[in-house]
N, C-alpha and C positions, 0 to 999 in steps of 0.2 A: 657524878664521877667519884668512884670509890678508891682510886689509885693512891690518894694521899693518906689513907688511913694506915697507921702503923702503931706498934707498941715499942716503947723504948726500954731496953734492958741495960743493966750495967750502970756504972758511975758516970759522972759528968765528964771525966777525962777521956773515957773510951766508951761512948754510947753504942749500943747495938740495936739496930732497928729491925723489927719483924714486920714486914709490909704485908699484912693480911688483906689490905684493900685491893691489891693487884689480883689476888686469888678470887675475891668476891666479884671484881669486875669481869674476870674471865668466865666465871660461872654465869653471870648475867648475860654476857655476850653469847655464850653457848646456848642458853635457853632461848634467847630471842631468835638466833639462827635456826635452831632445831624446830621451833614453832612455825617459822615462815616456811621452812622446807616441808614440814608436815602439811601445811595448808596447800602448798603448790602441788605436792604429790596427790593429795586427796582430790583436788580439783581435776587433775589429769586423769585419775582413775575413774572419776565420775563421768567425765566426758567420753572416755574410752568405752565405758559400759553403755552409755547412751547411744553411741554410734554403732556398737555391736548389736544392740536391740533393734535399731532401725534397719540394719543390714539383714538380720534374721527375719524381720517382718516383711521385708521387700521381696526376698527370694523364697519361692515355695520349695518345700523339700523335694528332693529328687526321688523318683519311685525306686523301690528296692528291686534287685534283680529278679526275685520271685514274681513280683507284680508284672515286670516286663515279659517274663516267660508266659505267665497266665494270659496276658493280653494277646500274645502271639498265638497261643493255642486257641483262644476264643475267636480270633480273626480267621484262623485256619478252618475251624469248625463252621463258621458262618459261610465261608466260600464253598464248602462241600454241599 
């Protein structure tokens, strides 16, 4: 805990404290929270990418409109 760190300025009758420990503690807290948030978001994005790959692999691509028209023409020619 860095909150008690301070520099005393001035004389003994009117001391002035500069509490730099509070600033250091805030920086440490921010870094810890940012790192945890980074790890959570990284895990979520990894899982999302994995599920999207599985979804793409499971569903075959739909035929293009030109392929559909060509199949209809082929079927019409076979019937003649």
